[in-house]
PABA-540721 format. One record per residue (C-alpha): residue number from 1; chain; residue in three letters; z, y, x. Coordinates in steps of 0.25 Angstrom, whole numbers, plus 2048, in hexadecimal, padded with zeros to 3 digits. Layout:
BEGIN
num  cadena  residuo  c3  c2  c1
NUM  A  Ala  Z  Y  X
...
END
This chain:
BEGIN
num  cadena  residuo  c3  c2  c1
1  A  Met  C9F  CB3  277
2  A  Asn  CAC  CB1  27E
3  A  Ser  CAB  CA8  28A
4  A  Asp  CB7  CA3  28D
5  A  Leu  CB3  C9E  27D
6  A  Ile  CA8  C97  280
7  A  Asn  CAC  C93  28F
8  A  Leu  CB7  C8B  285
9  A  Phe  CAE  C87  27B
10  A  Ser  CA4  C80  286
11  A  Glu  CAF  C7A  28F
12  A  Thr  CB7  C75  282
13  A  Phe  CAA  C6E  27A
14  A  Gly  CA3  C6D  286
15  A  Ile  C96  C75  27F
16  A  Ala  C8D  C7D  28A
17  A  Glu  C91  C8B  289
18  A  Glu  C81  C8F  285
19  A  Lys  C81  C87  27A
20  A  Leu  C8E  C8F  276
21  A  Gln  C86  C99  26C
22  A  Pro  C8D  CA3  263
23  A  Gly  C88  C9E  256
24  A  Ala  C89  C8E  258
25  A  Thr  C91  C89  24F
26  A  Leu  C9E  C80  254
27  A  Glu  C9B  C74  24B
28  A  Ser  C8D  C77  254
29  A  Leu  C93  C74  260
30  A  Gly  C9B  C69  25B
31  A  Leu  CA5  C6C  257
32  A  Asp  CAE  C69  24B
33  A  Ser  CB9  C74  244
34  A  Leu  CC3  C6B  24D
35  A  Ala  CBD  C6E  25B
36  A  Val  CBC  C7D  255
37  A  Ile  CCB  C7E  253
38  A  Glu  CCF  C76  25C
39  A  Phe  CC7  C7F  267
40  A  Leu  CCC  C8A  262
41  A  Phe  CDA  C87  264
42  A  Gln  CD5  C84  271
43  A  Ile  CD2  C91  273
44  A  Glu  CDF  C94  26D
45  A  Asp  CE7  C8E  278
46  A  Gln  CDD  C91  284
47  A  Phe  CDC  CA3  281
48  A  Gly  CEA  CA2  27B
49  A  Ile  CE5  CA8  26F
50  A  Gln  CEA  CA4  260
51  A  Ile  CDC  CA3  256
52  A  Pro  CDD  CA7  249
53  A  Asp  CDD  C9B  23D
54  A  Gln  CD1  C9D  236
55  A  Ala  CCD  C94  22A
56  A  Asn  CBE  C92  230
57  A  Pro  CBD  C8F  23D
58  A  Pro  CB1  C95  245
59  A  Arg  CA5  C90  244
60  A  Thr  C9B  C96  250
61  A  Leu  C9E  C98  25D
62  A  Asp  C9E  CA7  25A
63  A  Glu  CA8  CA7  250
64  A  Met  CB2  C9F  25A
65  A  Val  CB1  CAA  264
66  A  Gln  CB1  CB5  258
67  A  Leu  CBE  CAE  254
68  A  Ile  CC2  CAB  263
69  A  Glu  CBE  CBA  26B
70  A  Pro  CC7  CC3  265
71  A  Leu  CD4  CBA  268
72  A  Met  CD0  CB8  276
73  A  Pro  CDA  CBF  281
74  A  Lys  CD2  CCA  288
75  A  Thr  CCF  CC8  295
76  A  Arg  CD3  CD4  29D
77  A  Ser  CCB  CDA  2AB
78  A  Val  CD4  CDD  2B6
79  A  Asp  CD6  CEB  2BB
80  A  Thr  CD4  CE9  2CA
81  A  Gly  CD7  CF7  2CB
82  A  Pro  CCB  D06  2CD
83  A  Ala  CBE  D02  2D4
84  A  Ala  CBD  D03  2E2
END
């Protein structure tokens, strides 16, 4: 799972990262549908991405990651030139 998303989720909701398992339902982690939508807006703002509107918001942590991860900016490695 994307560590940036997991870190943000953990910080936002005060949930220890070791409790954030892919199959965990967002409801079991204490999030209602409004909290999920607000978190999706927070992700859009923080990462400068646009998450498509969905009729059904994600229900599990894994569904949330699968929705967001493809939209995340790709990190680029810095080319330091040829190895010595």
